[in-house]
ZATI-810134 format. One record per residue: residue number from 0; residue in one letter; x, y, z of N, C-alpha, C in turn. Coordinates in Angstrom, 3 decimals. Example, Ala and Ser with C-alpha at 12.3 -4.5 7.8 and 13.67 -1.06 7.14 Angstrom:
<lotors>
[lotor 0,"a",[13.190,-5.690,7.800],[12.300,-4.500,7.800],[13.200,-3.300,7.800]]
[lotor 1,"s",[12.850,-2.250,7.080],[13.670,-1.060,7.140],[12.900,0.030,7.870]]
</lotors>
This chain:
<lotors>
[lotor 0,"m",[54.309,151.342,-59.179],[54.339,152.116,-60.649],[55.851,152.340,-60.633]]
[lotor 1,"t",[56.455,152.553,-59.429],[58.028,152.899,-59.579],[58.866,151.508,-60.084]]
[lotor 2,"v",[58.095,150.374,-59.173],[58.958,149.193,-59.595],[58.551,148.751,-61.202]]
[lotor 3,"m",[57.418,149.030,-61.771],[56.888,148.497,-62.716],[57.926,149.398,-64.000]]
[lotor 4,"k",[58.315,150.723,-63.682],[58.904,151.720,-64.472],[60.532,151.054,-64.511]]
[lotor 5,"s",[60.694,150.531,-63.206],[62.259,149.969,-63.171],[62.465,148.921,-63.988]]
[lotor 6,"v",[61.470,147.909,-64.005],[61.566,146.673,-64.587],[61.582,147.087,-66.363]]
[lotor 7,"l",[60.851,147.903,-66.697],[60.413,148.402,-68.145],[61.985,149.014,-68.525]]
[lotor 8,"v",[62.402,149.922,-67.666],[63.859,150.572,-67.938],[64.835,149.545,-68.315]]
[lotor 9,"a",[64.882,148.477,-67.187],[65.977,147.543,-67.295],[65.665,146.497,-68.472]]
[lotor 10,"a",[64.435,146.066,-68.894],[64.234,145.556,-70.093],[64.732,146.099,-71.453]]
[lotor 11,"a",[64.400,147.647,-71.442],[64.779,148.492,-72.547],[66.173,148.477,-72.517]]
[lotor 12,"a",[67.048,148.613,-71.452],[68.510,148.306,-71.616],[69.242,147.209,-72.017]]
[lotor 13,"t",[68.437,146.019,-71.592],[69.027,144.673,-72.188],[68.848,144.534,-73.697]]
[lotor 14,"v",[67.556,145.060,-73.961],[67.301,144.872,-75.381],[68.423,145.769,-76.119]]
[lotor 15,"a",[68.633,147.224,-75.676],[69.525,147.903,-76.485],[71.074,147.280,-76.630]]
[lotor 16,"l",[71.328,146.749,-75.394],[72.973,146.152,-75.386],[72.750,144.824,-76.230]]
[lotor 17,"s",[71.657,144.248,-76.201],[71.834,142.977,-77.337],[71.732,143.481,-78.694]]
[lotor 18,"a",[71.128,144.237,-79.072],[71.072,144.823,-80.352],[72.304,145.289,-80.677]]
[lotor 19,"q",[73.151,145.995,-79.664],[74.508,146.721,-80.083],[75.332,145.611,-80.226]]
[lotor 20,"a",[75.375,144.516,-79.446],[76.080,143.449,-79.222],[76.076,142.622,-80.707]]
[lotor 21,"q",[74.657,142.558,-81.269],[74.540,141.760,-82.601],[75.226,142.483,-83.821]]
[lotor 22,"s",[75.110,143.872,-83.349],[75.751,144.776,-84.393],[77.155,145.020,-84.648]]
[lotor 23,"l",[77.925,144.298,-83.920],[79.107,144.609,-83.766],[80.067,143.947,-85.137]]
[lotor 24,"p",[80.701,144.769,-85.775],[81.330,144.551,-86.804],[82.132,143.204,-86.740]]
[lotor 25,"t",[82.289,142.020,-87.814],[82.933,140.917,-87.687],[83.719,140.746,-89.043]]
[lotor 26,"n",[83.849,141.727,-89.705],[84.657,141.604,-90.999],[86.245,141.584,-90.436]]
[lotor 27,"g",[86.643,140.524,-90.926],[88.155,140.177,-90.697],[88.543,139.511,-89.171]]
[lotor 28,"t",[87.380,139.148,-88.642],[87.425,138.642,-87.407],[88.091,137.126,-87.796]]
[lotor 29,"l",[89.014,136.792,-86.804],[89.848,135.422,-86.692],[89.282,134.830,-85.551]]
[lotor 30,"v",[88.471,133.563,-85.707],[88.032,132.788,-84.812],[88.752,131.479,-84.731]]
[lotor 31,"v",[89.214,130.886,-83.660],[89.606,129.848,-83.379],[88.614,128.980,-82.767]]
[lotor 32,"v",[88.679,127.597,-83.819],[87.553,126.626,-83.508],[88.135,125.296,-83.181]]
[lotor 33,"p",[87.836,124.785,-81.955],[88.067,123.358,-81.545],[87.339,122.207,-82.214]]
[lotor 34,"a",[87.394,121.044,-82.465],[86.536,120.127,-82.935],[87.385,118.885,-82.698]]
[lotor 35,"f",[86.255,117.922,-82.683],[86.743,116.714,-82.157],[85.900,115.489,-82.931]]
[lotor 36,"g",[86.722,114.389,-82.978],[86.072,113.379,-83.819],[86.497,111.971,-83.209]]
[lotor 37,"e",[85.735,110.990,-83.551],[86.091,109.587,-83.137],[85.509,108.559,-83.754]]
[lotor 38,"v",[86.212,107.439,-83.803],[85.547,106.468,-84.390],[85.844,105.065,-83.461]]
[lotor 39,"k",[85.094,103.893,-83.469],[85.226,102.859,-82.553],[85.419,101.338,-83.402]]
[lotor 40,"h",[86.109,100.755,-82.770],[86.119,99.327,-83.611],[86.287,98.264,-82.477]]
[lotor 41,"v",[86.067,97.137,-82.832],[85.990,96.056,-82.118],[87.670,95.440,-81.777]]
[lotor 42,"n",[88.173,95.179,-80.699],[89.568,94.745,-80.441],[89.914,93.535,-81.318]]
[lotor 43,"d",[90.889,93.745,-81.873],[91.533,92.444,-82.581],[92.814,91.836,-82.331]]
[lotor 44,"q",[93.209,92.498,-81.245],[94.655,92.268,-80.720],[94.606,92.021,-79.265]]
[lotor 45,"v",[95.662,90.969,-78.538],[95.805,91.259,-77.252],[96.916,91.074,-76.947]]
[lotor 46,"v",[97.577,91.560,-75.809],[99.057,91.427,-75.419],[98.764,90.875,-74.169]]
[lotor 47,"a",[98.978,89.471,-73.658],[99.095,88.930,-72.505],[100.417,89.076,-71.759]]
[lotor 48,"t",[100.293,89.048,-70.647],[101.892,88.897,-69.807],[101.719,87.763,-69.002]]
[lotor 49,"l",[102.556,86.951,-69.155],[102.745,85.553,-68.283],[103.911,85.615,-67.545]]
[lotor 50,"a",[103.944,85.224,-66.343],[105.174,85.288,-65.557],[105.514,83.997,-64.929]]
[lotor 51,"v",[106.478,83.781,-64.413],[107.002,82.814,-63.323],[107.972,83.266,-62.367]]
[lotor 52,"e",[107.540,82.740,-60.980],[108.540,83.178,-59.888],[108.606,82.041,-58.940]]
[lotor 53,"e",[110.038,81.979,-58.408],[110.313,80.996,-57.456],[111.185,81.420,-56.277]]
[lotor 54,"q",[110.932,81.086,-55.192],[111.658,81.281,-54.076],[112.511,80.142,-53.443]]
[lotor 55,"d",[113.690,80.303,-52.986],[114.456,79.222,-52.293],[115.600,79.908,-51.490]]
[lotor 56,"k",[115.993,79.107,-50.574],[117.332,79.643,-49.811],[118.450,79.651,-50.715]]
[lotor 57,"d",[118.506,78.759,-51.765],[119.503,78.773,-52.823],[119.084,79.418,-53.814]]
[lotor 58,"k",[119.881,80.566,-54.103],[119.686,81.241,-55.117],[119.742,80.814,-56.552]]
[lotor 59,"a",[120.823,79.763,-56.787],[120.862,78.977,-58.109],[119.756,78.343,-58.247]]
[lotor 60,"a",[119.154,77.616,-57.200],[118.011,76.701,-57.438],[116.974,77.339,-57.826]]
[lotor 61,"a",[116.505,78.618,-57.299],[115.608,79.278,-57.728],[115.687,79.656,-59.309]]
[lotor 62,"a",[116.838,80.096,-59.282],[116.938,80.697,-60.751],[116.768,79.621,-61.918]]
[lotor 63,"s",[117.356,78.336,-61.390],[117.128,76.973,-62.153],[115.611,76.689,-62.469]]
[lotor 64,"r",[114.990,76.928,-61.570],[113.508,76.356,-61.593],[112.779,77.415,-62.446]]
[lotor 65,"v",[113.140,78.475,-62.325],[112.582,79.631,-62.985],[113.046,79.576,-64.670]]
[lotor 66,"n",[114.141,79.121,-64.979],[114.501,79.104,-66.303],[113.719,77.873,-66.995]]
[lotor 67,"q",[113.741,76.991,-66.041],[113.164,75.483,-66.643],[111.513,75.597,-66.951]]
[lotor 68,"k",[111.008,76.476,-66.108],[109.521,76.828,-66.321],[109.221,77.767,-67.546]]
[lotor 69,"m",[109.873,78.771,-67.488],[109.844,79.915,-68.635],[110.043,79.162,-69.782]]
[lotor 70,"n",[111.028,78.050,-70.000],[111.490,77.310,-71.428],[110.221,76.360,-71.539]]
[lotor 71,"k",[109.697,76.165,-70.743],[108.711,75.229,-70.955],[107.070,75.578,-71.332]]
[lotor 72,"g",[107.209,77.082,-70.591],[105.977,77.788,-70.914],[106.115,78.528,-72.314]]
[lotor 73,"i",[107.309,78.917,-72.716],[107.236,79.415,-74.102],[107.160,78.214,-75.239]]
[lotor 74,"a",[107.488,77.122,-74.986],[107.265,75.920,-75.772],[105.696,75.582,-75.956]]
[lotor 75,"i",[105.093,75.692,-74.862],[103.427,75.493,-74.671],[102.939,76.451,-75.551]]
[lotor 76,"v",[103.125,77.943,-75.223],[102.770,78.873,-76.001],[103.096,78.819,-77.415]]
[lotor 77,"k",[104.146,78.665,-77.784],[104.510,78.468,-79.396],[103.508,77.396,-79.865]]
[lotor 78,"q",[103.318,76.018,-79.216],[102.426,75.084,-79.910],[100.952,75.471,-79.734]]
[lotor 79,"a",[100.595,76.047,-78.940],[99.153,76.216,-78.577],[98.663,77.777,-79.826]]
[lotor 80,"d",[99.862,78.549,-79.893],[99.269,79.731,-81.064],[100.735,80.129,-81.677]]
[lotor 81,"p",[101.001,79.303,-82.862],[102.198,79.450,-83.552],[102.271,80.944,-84.081]]
[lotor 82,"s",[101.312,81.555,-84.304],[101.185,83.068,-84.968],[101.644,84.012,-83.873]]
[lotor 83,"a",[101.726,83.836,-82.580],[101.908,84.882,-81.331],[103.414,85.188,-81.491]]
[lotor 84,"a",[103.469,86.684,-81.338],[104.986,87.192,-81.054],[105.278,87.281,-79.647]]
[lotor 85,"l",[106.623,86.497,-79.036],[106.780,86.468,-77.865],[108.012,87.441,-77.651]]
[lotor 86,"k",[107.912,87.736,-76.356],[109.107,88.532,-75.919],[109.095,88.580,-74.300]]
[lotor 87,"s",[110.503,88.007,-74.071],[110.695,87.909,-72.581],[111.440,89.020,-72.059]]
[lotor 88,"y",[111.174,89.284,-70.667],[111.719,90.461,-70.227],[111.478,90.511,-68.550]]
[lotor 89,"g",[112.092,91.596,-67.945],[112.153,91.595,-66.504],[112.429,90.485,-65.750]]
[lotor 90,"y",[113.684,90.066,-65.942],[114.253,88.909,-65.209],[114.755,89.858,-63.719]]
[lotor 91,"y",[114.318,89.224,-62.626],[114.782,89.835,-61.394],[115.328,88.838,-60.391]]
[lotor 92,"t",[116.055,89.209,-59.533],[116.409,88.384,-58.307],[116.530,89.242,-57.113]]
[lotor 93,"y",[115.637,88.945,-56.326],[115.591,89.671,-54.863],[115.839,89.057,-53.604]]
[lotor 94,"p",[116.485,89.494,-52.826],[116.929,89.046,-51.586],[115.721,89.201,-50.661]]
[lotor 95,"v",[115.439,87.893,-49.859],[114.349,88.197,-48.836],[114.739,87.959,-47.427]]
[lotor 96,"y",[114.603,89.008,-46.592],[114.998,89.235,-45.413],[113.966,88.705,-44.345]]
[lotor 97,"p",[114.610,88.316,-43.251],[113.633,88.434,-42.118],[112.828,89.130,-41.527]]
[lotor 98,"e",[111.861,89.051,-40.949],[110.883,90.124,-40.283],[111.908,90.607,-39.234]]
[lotor 99,"e",[111.675,92.292,-39.356],[112.311,92.822,-38.332],[111.570,92.929,-37.103]]
[lotor 100,"r",[112.379,92.596,-35.845],[111.578,92.709,-34.557],[112.333,93.909,-33.770]]
[lotor 101,"p",[111.290,94.437,-32.596],[111.920,95.631,-31.934],[113.038,94.915,-30.890]]
[lotor 102,"l",[114.295,95.800,-30.941],[115.231,95.343,-30.005],[115.044,95.933,-28.485]]
[lotor 103,"p",[115.648,95.189,-27.766],[115.803,95.816,-26.323],[116.440,97.013,-26.060]]
[lotor 104,"a",[116.102,97.768,-25.142],[116.740,98.924,-25.050],[118.383,98.689,-25.006]]
[lotor 105,"g",[119.247,99.571,-25.690],[120.693,99.379,-25.640],[121.170,98.252,-26.538]]
[lotor 106,"a",[120.429,97.514,-26.942],[120.927,96.444,-28.105],[121.408,96.891,-29.266]]
[lotor 107,"v",[122.177,96.381,-29.840],[122.646,96.797,-31.147],[122.384,95.782,-32.161]]
[lotor 108,"a",[121.567,96.362,-33.411],[121.243,95.695,-34.409],[122.213,95.069,-35.197]]
[lotor 109,"k",[122.136,93.792,-35.472],[122.991,93.057,-36.274],[122.591,93.085,-37.797]]
[lotor 110,"p",[123.735,93.190,-38.769],[123.604,93.256,-40.025],[122.399,91.964,-40.595]]
[lotor 111,"r",[121.631,92.435,-41.272],[120.446,91.440,-41.563],[120.972,90.709,-43.042]]
[lotor 112,"l",[120.626,89.465,-42.846],[121.128,88.330,-43.911],[119.900,87.978,-44.461]]
[lotor 113,"p",[119.878,87.780,-45.869],[119.019,87.185,-46.579],[118.450,85.805,-46.000]]
[lotor 114,"t",[117.402,85.487,-46.020],[116.832,84.159,-45.591],[116.789,83.196,-46.653]]
[lotor 115,"a",[116.143,84.117,-47.795],[116.038,83.329,-49.166],[116.145,84.239,-50.373]]
[lotor 116,"w",[115.866,83.920,-51.421],[115.920,84.438,-52.683],[114.449,84.330,-53.619]]
[lotor 117,"r",[114.267,85.193,-54.161],[113.095,85.273,-54.798],[113.480,85.754,-56.454]]
[lotor 118,"v",[113.131,84.670,-57.196],[113.634,84.967,-58.762],[112.550,84.882,-59.557]]
[lotor 119,"g",[112.352,85.596,-60.737],[111.084,85.487,-61.595],[111.463,86.028,-63.085]]
[lotor 120,"q",[110.594,86.159,-63.887],[110.868,86.469,-65.423],[109.353,86.682,-66.026]]
[lotor 121,"y",[109.371,87.703,-66.954],[107.803,87.658,-67.577],[108.122,87.667,-68.887]]
[lotor 122,"l",[106.898,87.147,-69.560],[106.717,86.671,-70.782],[105.532,87.598,-71.542]]
[lotor 123,"e",[105.884,88.262,-72.583],[104.984,89.275,-73.385],[104.399,88.332,-74.543]]
[lotor 124,"v",[103.013,88.035,-74.539],[102.596,87.319,-75.798],[101.668,88.292,-76.549]]
[lotor 125,"t",[102.117,88.560,-77.761],[101.038,89.518,-78.498],[100.524,88.519,-79.734]]
[lotor 126,"t",[98.994,88.734,-80.010],[98.520,87.762,-80.860],[97.214,88.332,-81.293]]
[lotor 127,"a",[96.944,88.047,-82.568],[95.366,88.555,-83.294],[94.884,87.218,-83.088]]
[lotor 128,"n",[95.062,86.105,-82.574],[94.164,84.915,-82.519],[93.398,84.891,-81.465]]
[lotor 129,"l",[92.391,85.567,-81.170],[91.456,85.730,-79.981],[90.700,84.443,-79.837]]
[lotor 130,"a",[90.372,83.637,-80.898],[89.487,82.593,-80.985],[89.928,81.818,-79.964]]
[lotor 131,"t",[91.562,81.357,-80.103],[91.883,80.281,-79.374],[92.896,81.025,-78.266]]
[lotor 132,"l",[92.549,82.119,-77.711],[93.274,82.859,-76.778],[92.868,81.964,-75.285]]
[lotor 133,"p",[91.510,81.701,-74.984],[91.457,81.041,-73.512],[92.126,79.455,-73.687]]
[lotor 134,"k",[92.182,78.967,-74.792],[92.864,77.834,-74.826],[94.508,77.956,-74.556]]
[lotor 135,"t",[94.891,79.093,-75.194],[96.431,79.232,-75.346],[96.590,79.774,-73.861]]
[lotor 136,"v",[96.008,80.384,-73.000],[96.262,80.969,-71.571],[96.223,79.719,-70.671]]
[lotor 137,"s",[94.824,79.055,-70.952],[94.854,77.772,-70.021],[96.009,76.728,-70.086]]
[lotor 138,"a",[96.567,76.447,-71.259],[97.589,75.752,-71.408],[98.924,76.270,-70.535]]
[lotor 139,"a",[99.071,77.617,-70.915],[100.262,78.201,-70.448],[100.095,78.333,-68.758]]
[lotor 140,"q",[98.930,78.395,-68.251],[98.845,78.527,-66.717],[99.163,77.315,-66.186]]
[lotor 141,"g",[99.332,76.118,-66.636],[99.670,74.925,-66.088],[101.175,75.066,-65.610]]
[lotor 142,"v",[101.929,76.176,-65.950],[103.293,76.572,-65.728],[103.664,77.881,-65.306]]
[lotor 143,"l",[102.858,78.665,-66.058],[103.286,80.084,-65.839],[102.035,80.782,-65.103]]
[lotor 144,"t",[101.884,81.988,-64.517],[100.915,82.763,-64.065],[100.482,83.764,-65.317]]
[lotor 145,"l",[98.931,84.306,-65.150],[98.527,85.153,-66.043],[98.794,86.716,-65.223]]
[lotor 146,"n",[99.649,87.424,-65.716],[99.831,88.584,-64.871],[99.156,89.927,-65.381]]
[lotor 147,"g",[98.737,89.689,-66.514],[98.095,90.988,-67.120],[97.415,90.598,-68.659]]
[lotor 148,"l",[96.493,91.270,-69.026],[95.832,91.174,-70.142],[95.202,92.434,-70.870]]
[lotor 149,"n",[95.902,92.717,-71.921],[95.340,94.003,-72.645],[95.086,94.020,-73.915]]
[lotor 150,"f",[93.583,94.293,-74.323],[93.296,94.244,-75.772],[93.360,95.447,-76.419]]
[lotor 151,"g",[93.520,95.265,-77.488],[93.663,96.739,-78.388],[93.401,96.205,-79.912]]
[lotor 152,"l",[94.023,97.262,-80.707],[93.927,97.048,-82.226],[95.140,96.817,-82.768]]
[lotor 153,"k",[95.122,95.945,-83.995],[96.323,95.942,-84.709],[96.848,97.122,-85.185]]
[lotor 154,"p",[98.105,97.403,-85.550],[98.728,98.456,-86.230],[98.226,98.753,-87.644]]
[lotor 155,"e",[97.752,97.619,-88.285],[97.118,97.875,-89.648],[95.731,98.310,-89.473]]
[lotor 156,"t",[95.036,97.730,-88.579],[93.374,98.037,-88.343],[93.412,99.827,-87.871]]
[lotor 157,"i",[94.312,100.188,-87.168],[94.764,101.540,-86.594],[94.923,102.359,-87.922]]
[lotor 158,"r",[95.734,101.869,-88.868],[95.709,102.734,-90.086],[94.686,102.738,-91.188]]
[lotor 159,"l",[94.168,101.699,-90.977],[92.588,101.718,-91.836],[91.572,102.599,-91.286]]
[lotor 160,"l",[91.519,102.875,-89.916],[90.466,103.722,-89.215],[90.953,105.017,-89.290]]
[lotor 161,"d",[92.211,105.392,-89.599],[92.875,106.911,-89.628],[91.936,107.741,-90.525]]
[lotor 162,"d",[91.405,107.338,-91.731],[90.900,107.973,-92.565],[89.460,108.141,-92.077]]
[lotor 163,"q",[88.868,107.361,-91.494],[87.508,107.641,-90.854],[87.609,108.739,-89.608]]
[lotor 164,"r",[88.687,108.657,-89.093],[88.813,109.453,-87.882],[89.108,110.976,-88.497]]
[lotor 165,"i",[89.971,111.037,-89.217],[90.169,112.152,-89.833],[88.891,112.861,-90.417]]
[lotor 166,"a",[88.115,112.147,-91.142],[86.891,112.696,-91.925],[85.864,113.121,-90.639]]
[lotor 167,"a",[85.776,112.194,-89.621],[84.763,112.441,-88.518],[85.264,113.781,-88.126]]
[lotor 168,"t",[86.637,114.065,-87.622],[86.835,115.366,-87.088],[86.853,116.485,-87.887]]
[lotor 169,"y",[87.011,116.217,-89.063],[86.963,117.715,-89.958],[85.458,117.752,-90.250]]
[lotor 170,"k",[84.537,116.839,-90.423],[83.069,117.082,-90.466],[82.624,117.933,-89.262]]
[lotor 171,"n",[82.959,117.450,-88.014],[82.696,118.269,-86.765],[83.335,119.861,-86.682]]
[lotor 172,"l",[84.519,120.001,-87.331],[84.946,121.186,-87.353],[84.336,122.137,-88.292]]
[lotor 173,"n",[83.610,121.589,-89.368],[82.574,122.363,-90.324],[81.349,122.746,-89.628]]
[lotor 174,"e",[80.855,121.780,-88.849],[79.445,121.791,-88.339],[79.575,123.060,-87.114]]
[lotor 175,"r",[80.733,122.778,-86.273],[81.208,123.925,-85.703],[81.083,125.366,-86.206]]
[lotor 176,"v",[82.033,125.456,-87.419],[81.930,126.838,-88.060],[80.723,127.297,-88.450]]
[lotor 177,"a",[79.914,126.354,-89.012],[78.666,126.830,-89.363],[77.962,127.509,-88.339]]
[lotor 178,"a",[77.925,126.587,-87.112],[76.880,127.337,-85.899],[77.823,128.537,-85.508]]
[lotor 179,"i",[78.749,128.779,-85.452],[79.542,129.976,-85.180],[79.285,131.044,-85.934]]
[lotor 180,"a",[79.269,130.719,-87.263],[78.817,131.703,-88.166],[77.630,132.148,-88.164]]
[lotor 181,"k",[76.466,131.326,-87.929],[75.034,131.452,-87.662],[74.865,132.458,-86.365]]
[lotor 182,"a",[75.690,132.195,-85.323],[75.490,133.099,-84.025],[76.000,134.440,-84.308]]
[lotor 183,"m",[76.982,134.661,-85.087],[77.671,135.890,-85.340],[76.798,136.640,-86.748]]
[lotor 184,"g",[75.539,135.915,-86.873],[74.702,136.590,-88.162],[75.384,136.825,-89.429]]
[lotor 185,"r",[76.502,135.807,-89.642],[77.233,135.617,-90.999],[76.800,134.215,-91.872]]
[lotor 186,"n",[77.170,134.348,-93.015],[76.818,133.167,-93.736],[78.283,132.229,-93.774]]
[lotor 187,"v",[78.066,131.083,-93.762],[79.250,130.311,-94.032],[80.250,130.579,-94.829]]
[lotor 188,"s",[79.509,130.924,-96.228],[80.415,131.288,-97.229],[81.289,132.632,-97.015]]
[lotor 189,"d",[81.173,133.263,-96.044],[81.856,134.442,-95.474],[83.327,133.983,-94.932]]
[lotor 190,"a",[83.261,132.763,-94.506],[84.102,132.320,-93.681],[85.256,131.599,-94.558]]
[lotor 191,"v",[86.579,131.955,-94.020],[87.568,131.124,-94.780],[88.496,130.405,-93.684]]
[lotor 192,"l",[88.716,129.079,-94.281],[89.622,128.550,-93.175],[90.926,128.761,-93.246]]
[lotor 193,"d",[91.620,129.518,-92.690],[92.963,129.845,-92.272],[94.090,128.894,-91.873]]
[lotor 194,"t",[93.878,128.181,-90.891],[94.721,127.142,-90.482],[94.040,125.774,-89.818]]
[lotor 195,"v",[94.476,124.655,-90.057],[93.852,123.572,-89.640],[95.061,122.867,-88.702]]
[lotor 196,"d",[95.067,122.623,-87.511],[96.039,121.943,-87.056],[95.370,120.482,-86.380]]
[lotor 197,"f",[95.579,119.323,-86.802],[94.945,118.165,-86.569],[95.606,117.649,-85.318]]
[lotor 198,"e",[96.937,118.275,-84.919],[97.362,117.734,-83.675],[96.643,118.447,-82.485]]
[lotor 199,"g",[95.931,119.348,-82.621],[94.994,120.168,-81.717],[95.636,121.068,-80.537]]
[lotor 200,"s",[96.966,121.038,-80.562],[97.778,121.454,-79.221],[98.936,122.246,-79.752]]
[lotor 201,"g",[99.452,122.039,-80.858],[100.728,122.527,-81.423],[101.710,121.664,-81.160]]
[lotor 202,"n",[101.454,120.549,-80.534],[102.761,119.524,-80.341],[102.738,118.762,-81.436]]
[lotor 203,"y",[103.779,118.499,-82.151],[103.847,117.654,-83.248],[104.876,116.695,-83.213]]
[lotor 204,"a",[105.220,116.359,-81.878],[105.862,115.168,-81.609],[105.608,114.691,-80.396]]
[lotor 205,"t",[105.498,113.425,-79.971],[104.944,112.864,-78.822],[106.310,112.272,-78.159]]
[lotor 206,"e",[106.352,112.816,-76.966],[107.462,112.408,-76.077],[107.419,110.634,-75.755]]
[lotor 207,"s",[108.378,109.962,-75.990],[108.443,108.542,-75.298],[108.580,108.573,-74.062]]
[lotor 208,"r",[107.656,107.554,-73.544],[107.737,107.694,-71.971],[108.446,106.043,-71.645]]
[lotor 209,"p",[109.236,106.078,-70.711],[109.977,104.876,-70.444],[108.992,103.786,-69.852]]
[lotor 210,"a",[109.170,102.429,-70.152],[108.276,101.575,-69.796],[108.230,101.572,-68.129]]
[lotor 211,"a",[107.316,101.139,-67.710],[107.223,100.981,-66.059],[107.803,99.805,-65.832]]
[lotor 212,"a",[108.780,99.711,-64.903],[109.460,98.579,-64.476],[108.698,97.521,-64.075]]
[lotor 213,"p",[108.768,96.189,-64.199],[108.002,95.178,-63.695],[107.946,95.192,-62.192]]
[lotor 214,"m",[106.746,94.818,-61.856],[106.293,94.793,-60.287],[106.874,93.324,-59.952]]
[lotor 215,"m",[107.416,93.176,-58.811],[107.637,91.839,-58.381],[106.313,91.036,-57.772]]
[lotor 216,"m",[106.340,89.743,-58.171],[104.970,89.286,-57.839],[104.939,88.970,-56.374]]
[lotor 217,"r",[103.807,88.541,-56.002],[103.425,88.502,-54.371],[103.528,86.905,-54.099]]
[lotor 218,"s",[102.988,86.175,-55.340],[102.906,84.764,-54.536],[104.690,84.092,-54.355]]
[lotor 219,"a",[104.737,83.203,-53.745],[105.924,82.573,-53.375],[106.072,81.489,-53.894]]
[lotor 220,"k",[104.876,80.925,-54.321],[104.893,79.408,-55.117],[104.375,79.535,-56.191]]
[lotor 221,"m",[104.731,79.086,-57.099],[103.992,78.821,-58.605],[103.101,77.411,-58.524]]
[lotor 222,"v",[102.212,77.475,-59.520],[101.591,76.214,-59.791],[102.222,74.982,-60.249]]
[lotor 223,"e",[102.184,73.900,-59.772],[102.761,72.775,-60.280],[102.805,72.524,-61.725]]
[lotor 224,"d",[103.826,72.005,-62.413],[103.333,71.774,-63.789],[102.455,70.813,-64.123]]
[lotor 225,"s",[102.050,69.934,-63.272],[100.937,68.758,-63.583],[99.621,69.228,-63.315]]
[lotor 226,"s",[99.465,70.604,-62.860],[98.308,71.329,-62.585],[97.478,71.373,-63.909]]
[lotor 227,"v",[96.117,71.064,-64.250],[95.304,71.588,-65.326],[94.391,72.659,-65.107]]
[lotor 228,"v",[94.632,73.711,-65.617],[93.891,74.787,-65.703],[92.499,75.075,-66.271]]
[lotor 229,"a",[91.529,75.296,-65.723],[90.296,75.383,-66.753],[90.441,76.865,-67.594]]
[lotor 230,"e",[89.635,76.507,-68.732],[89.889,77.677,-69.864],[89.261,78.897,-69.339]]
[lotor 231,"p",[89.846,80.047,-69.147],[89.014,81.353,-68.654],[88.247,82.060,-69.979]]
[lotor 232,"s",[87.460,82.985,-69.589],[86.813,83.526,-70.444],[87.046,85.012,-70.749]]
[lotor 233,"f",[86.972,85.481,-71.865],[87.343,87.050,-72.129],[86.637,87.535,-73.156]]
[lotor 234,"e",[86.381,89.015,-73.062],[85.762,89.756,-73.961],[86.545,90.802,-74.130]]
[lotor 235,"p",[86.873,90.885,-75.475],[87.885,91.761,-76.179],[87.395,93.011,-75.816]]
[lotor 236,"g",[86.121,93.453,-76.036],[85.559,94.819,-75.930],[86.082,95.718,-77.231]]
[lotor 237,"e",[85.966,96.935,-77.173],[86.255,97.729,-78.409],[87.047,98.817,-78.072]]
[lotor 238,"t",[87.598,99.538,-78.851],[88.472,100.473,-78.660],[87.991,101.936,-79.366]]
[lotor 239,"t",[88.234,102.935,-78.824],[87.668,104.326,-79.182],[88.996,105.182,-79.853]]
[lotor 240,"l",[89.088,105.313,-81.041],[89.871,106.325,-81.554],[89.728,107.955,-81.713]]
[lotor 241,"d",[90.192,108.818,-80.817],[89.630,110.122,-81.137],[90.743,110.930,-81.651]]
[lotor 242,"m",[90.525,112.074,-82.185],[91.124,113.162,-82.426],[90.783,114.644,-82.164]]
[lotor 243,"r",[91.627,115.201,-82.036],[91.244,116.894,-81.899],[91.997,117.741,-82.756]]
[lotor 244,"v",[91.183,118.561,-83.456],[91.808,119.566,-84.157],[91.349,120.998,-84.100]]
[lotor 245,"v",[92.277,121.837,-84.286],[91.886,123.364,-83.935],[92.142,124.161,-85.078]]
[lotor 246,"g",[91.170,124.586,-85.814],[90.883,125.577,-87.061],[90.789,126.957,-86.590]]
[lotor 247,"k",[91.609,127.735,-87.746],[91.522,129.096,-87.464],[90.607,129.744,-88.740]]
[lotor 248,"v",[89.562,130.344,-88.384],[88.749,130.595,-89.462],[88.740,132.396,-89.551]]
[lotor 249,"k",[88.620,132.769,-90.661],[88.755,134.281,-90.896],[87.259,134.767,-91.659]]
[lotor 250,"f",[86.914,135.634,-91.107],[85.488,136.039,-91.941],[85.787,136.971,-92.565]]
[lotor 251,"k",[85.317,137.169,-93.862],[85.759,138.318,-94.682],[85.094,139.687,-94.327]]
</lotors>
């Protein structure tokens, strides 16, 4: 009986507290509501990174071969895809040193001298011509190497999707406000949207980050010009554009 009485008392207390919580006044309450929205679209642009690297004891000879192959590679890409936008960058020259070996006790290390030079350069190819991409890459790989491939959306596509993204985010905000009003025992009509921050964090400017320095290629020897490379297969995939919004809602 004692146990049953304790359970009943606890249950009665819980009900009382619940009723008290539901009866809390909400007039003038300011509620901060986060919401999210997203849209998806098939990728319609690609940025391909092509590269060339040569190694030789003669630095000038290595640089000369890099220059010749890059010029030839650019000509091949332009012919295969005239609509592509090209940008060369990341020209580098590194000395190659012999492997260090343990010295006998008391021996003095001699200054290390380079045994060869490694020279390379990168070419960025931006195109929306995805249909001919395998053919373009295959032709370029006869001279250059494919160092990276990044599918995405064209700037104009992103602008077209921006309206949909804003609408989806604002719809989610309205749905969440309605759910909050219901939980508070209020009507949605009692809620007034005070502030809407589509940045979602109070940050209204995005800091530009410096581009990462190009990594030195590992291969010491490139594919010969006469090589024929089979066409690769690519799947563009899709991109998800999301948005975060924070709304401040005040109840009458």
